[in-house]
N, C-alpha and C positions, 0 to 999 in steps of 0.2 A: 592595719592602722592600730597604733598603740596609744592609749589615752592614759596619761599620768596626771595626777592632781596633787598640788602642794599649796599650803596657805601660810600666812604670817602667824596665825593662831597656833599652828603646829610647831612653828619656829620658836614660840615662846612669848610673842608679843601679845599683850592683852588690851582690850577696850580700845581707846582712841589711838593708841600707839600702833595698832594694826594698819591704820590708814596712812602712815607716813612713807616718804620715799626711802628712808633708811630700812624700814621693815621690808619693803618690796624688793630692794636690792639684795638684802641678806637672804631672803627667801629664794630669789632667782639664782643666787650663787650656790646655795645648798641644793636646790632642785637640779641645777646643771651638773652637779657632781653625780647625782643618781642617774642622769641621762648618760654621762660618760661611762658609768659602770655597766650600762646595758649595751655599750658599743654601737650606739646609733650614730651613723656618720654625719647626717644632716637632718634638720627638722624645720618645720614651719611654725612660726610663733603667731598665736591668735590672742589679741588683747581686747578685753571688754571693759566698758565703763570709763568714766572720766575721774580725774583726781591726780594727786601728786604721785601716786604709785606707778602710774603708767611708764613714765620715762625712767624711773628708778629700776623697774623690772627689766626693761629692755637693756639698760646699761649693765645690769648685773649679768644678763646672758651674754652680752658682748665681752665683758671682762673675763668670763670663764673660758673663752677660747672655743666656743662651740661654732659649728658651721651653720649659720642661720640662712635658710634659702629664701624665705619671705616673711614679712611682718604684715599681718592683716588686722585691720580695725573692725571689730565685730560689735560695736556699741549699738544698742537698740535706740531707735529714734521714734518718738511718738508723733505721728502726723495728724492725730486726732486728739487735741488737748481737751481737758475737762471743761465743761461749761461754767461760766461765771455764776456766782451765787445770786439768787433773786433778792431784791430789796425787801426788807421787812415791812409788813403792813401795819398801820397804826389804827 
């Protein structure tokens, strides 16, 4: 199993621009070029979190022409939310 990591910050996007779908798509395209250089025939895509970058990243990988075997959503869900605040005593 080979683990490769790439981010929008490495790509040159700073601050709030890192969370846009354009940054995610550009990062995915650049990352897929490095995957193609390692001669990996097919790979599994694991997506975490919610936001506009999810679909942009998936679209970037599809545009690059890679063979995607599966797309897995790995977003963490809190089944035990925080307790509400107590009322202030006077």
